[in-house]
C-alpha positions in Angstrom: -1.9 -32.4 5.4 -2.1 -31.2 1.9 -5.9 -31.9 1.9 -6.3 -29.7 5.0 -4.4 -26.8 3.4 -6.5 -27.2 0.2 -9.7 -27.2 2.2 -8.6 -24.1 4.0 -7.8 -22.2 0.8 -11.0 -23.3 -0.9 -13.0 -22.4 2.2 -11.6 -18.8 2.4 -14.2 -16.2 1.7 -13.2 -14.0 -1.2 -13.9 -10.9 0.9 -11.1 -11.8 3.3 -8.7 -12.4 0.5 -9.5 -9.1 -1.1 -9.3 -7.3 2.3 -5.9 -8.9 2.9 -4.7 -7.8 -0.5 -5.9 -4.3 0.2 -4.1 -4.1 3.5 -0.8 -5.2 1.8 -1.3 -2.7 -1.0 -2.0 0.1 1.4 1.1 -0.8 3.5 3.1 -0.8 0.3 1.7 2.6 -0.7 2.5 4.2 2.7 6.0 2.7 2.5 6.4 4.3 -1.0 5.2 7.6 0.4 7.9 7.5 3.1 10.5 6.6 0.5 9.5 9.5 -1.7 10.5 11.9 1.2 7.7 14.4 0.7 7.2 17.3 3.1 5.8 16.2 6.4 2.4 17.8 5.6 2.1 16.2 2.2 3.2 12.8 3.5 0.7 12.9 6.4 -2.1 14.0 4.0 -1.4 11.1 1.6 -1.1 8.7 4.4 -4.4 9.9 5.9 -6.2 9.6 2.6 -5.0 6.1 2.1 -6.0 5.0 5.6 -9.4 6.7 5.6 -10.4 5.8 2.0 -8.3 2.7 1.2 -9.5 1.9 -2.3 -10.0 5.4 -3.6 -7.0 6.7 -1.7 -4.8 4.0 -3.2 -5.9 4.8 -6.7 -5.5 8.6 -6.2 -2.0 8.1 -4.7 -1.0 5.8 -7.6 -2.1 8.4 -10.2 -1.2 11.7 -8.4 1.0 11.0 -5.4 4.6 11.7 -4.8 7.1 9.5 -6.7 10.0 7.8 -5.0 13.4 9.5 -5.1 15.8 7.3 -7.1 18.5 5.7 -4.9 21.4 7.4 -6.7 19.9 10.8 -5.9 18.9 10.0 -2.4 22.5 8.9 -1.4 23.8 12.4 -2.0 25.9 11.5 -5.0 
């Protein structure tokens, strides 16, 4: 059993691992965009940039994108 798992992990192509990591990071970034509550236009634009240009879009979003609203401010307190 453990040998099968180890063989599977060793046999993975690094491109698939990196692609999976990129999908997870892109999903996280889109979730953070939603949490930041930007205007509909800005949110759609950032989401489109991340989906169409995943690597560059993710880097641009990280550097320039909308930042999440802190929870204590988003609760209306």
